[in-house]
N, C-alpha and C positions, 0 to 999 in steps of 0.2 A: 505311954508315948515313946519313951526312949528305946526304940528298937524292939519293943515287945510285939509278939504275934497275937494281937487282940483284934478280933473281927470288928470292923467298923460298923457302928450302929447307924441305921438309916434314920434321918430326921422325920418326925411325923408332922412338923410344921412346914407348910409349903414356903413360907417366907424365908426359911433358912436356905433354900435352894436358889434364891434370886440374887443377882440377875441371871437369867438364862442366857446361854450363848445364842447367837442368831440361828445356828443350825438346829439346836434343841427346840427353840421357839418355832421354827418353821416346820419341824417334824410334828410337834404337838398340834400345831394349827392344822396341818394336813389331816390329822386323825380326829380332829374335833367333830367332824360331821359323819364319821363312820370308819369302818375298817378299810385298810388298804395294804397291798403288798408293797415291797420296797420300791419297785419300779413305778408303781402308782403314786407313791409318796413323791418321788423325784418329779414326775410329770405334774402333779398338783402344785408343787412349789414353783416350778418353772412357769406354769400357766398363771397362777395367782400373782406372781411378781412381774409378769410381763417379760419373762426371760432374764430379768436382772439377777436372779439367784438361780444357780444351777448346782445341784448337789451331785458330786461324783459318787460312785459306788463306795469307795473307801471312807469318805467323809460320812455318807449316809449310814452305812452299816456300823461304823464306829459309834455314831450317835445313837443308833438303835440299841446297840449293846449297852451303852451307859444308861440310857433311859430305862431299859429293862432292869438293869441292876439297881437303879434308883426307885423302882416300883412305879414309874410313871406310865409305862406302856407294858403290854403283855402280848404274847403270841396268842392268836386266836386258834382254838381247836377246830373251829368251823370254817367252812368256805362260804363267803357271802352269796355266791351264785354257783352252786355245784353244777348247773346245767350249761354254764358258759363254755362254749366249744373251744375258745382260745385260751382257757385257763390251764396253766401248767400245774400238775399235781405237786411239783417241787416247790412252788411258791409258798412263802410263809406270809400270813396275814397278821397285821398288828392292829391293836386298838388301845385307846386310852384307858387307864384304870380310873377309878374314882379319885384316887390321889393325884393322878396325872391331870385330871380335869381341874382339881383345886389349884395345882401349881400353875397351870395355864391361866386360870382366872386371876390368880394373884399377880402374875407377870403382866397381864393385860392391864390390870388396875394400876400397877406400878408405872407402866409406860404411859398410860392415860394421864396420870398425875404429872409426869414430866412434860408431856405435851401441853397440858393446861398451864403449868408454870412458865413454859417458854412463851406461850401466847400472852400471858399477863405481862411478861417482860418485853414484849414486842419483838421477840426473836424471829418471828415470822407472822405473816398476816393470817387472820382468821379466814379460812377458806369455806366456800359453799360445799355442802355435802355432795358427793358424786351420786348420780342417778343409780349406780349399781350398789350403793351402800358400802363400798369398800373403803 
C-alpha cells in the first residue's frame, strides 16, 4: 500500500462494491434489459426518471469507463440491429456482464432493505403499487 505499484485486484464479491453511486446504479439499470449505446443510456435514464435525472456526456462516459474497469459492463462486439438505418457505425454498445448483474441485484436488495426499514419506522407511508410496476 505504501506507494507500491501493485495492480489493484478487483473484488469478486458484489457486496464489496456497494453502495453504488446514483450514476452507476442508473447506468446498470439502463442496461438491465439489453444492450444500449451511450446516448441510448442517457435517454433511457431520462425517460425512466421522468426527466429528474439527466446524465451529461462527461458523467456518463466517466461512469462507463469505471464500470468497464470494474468488470460490471462490457463493450458489445455486436450491433443489436445492424439494419437500423439511423445507426452510426461509430457508436459503441454496452451490456451488463454476469458480475454486473450480480452487483445490480445486490444493490437493489440493499435499497429494498432500506425502504422496508424506513416503512417500519414510519418514515413514509406505505404506498399502493403503481400500475406501471415502477
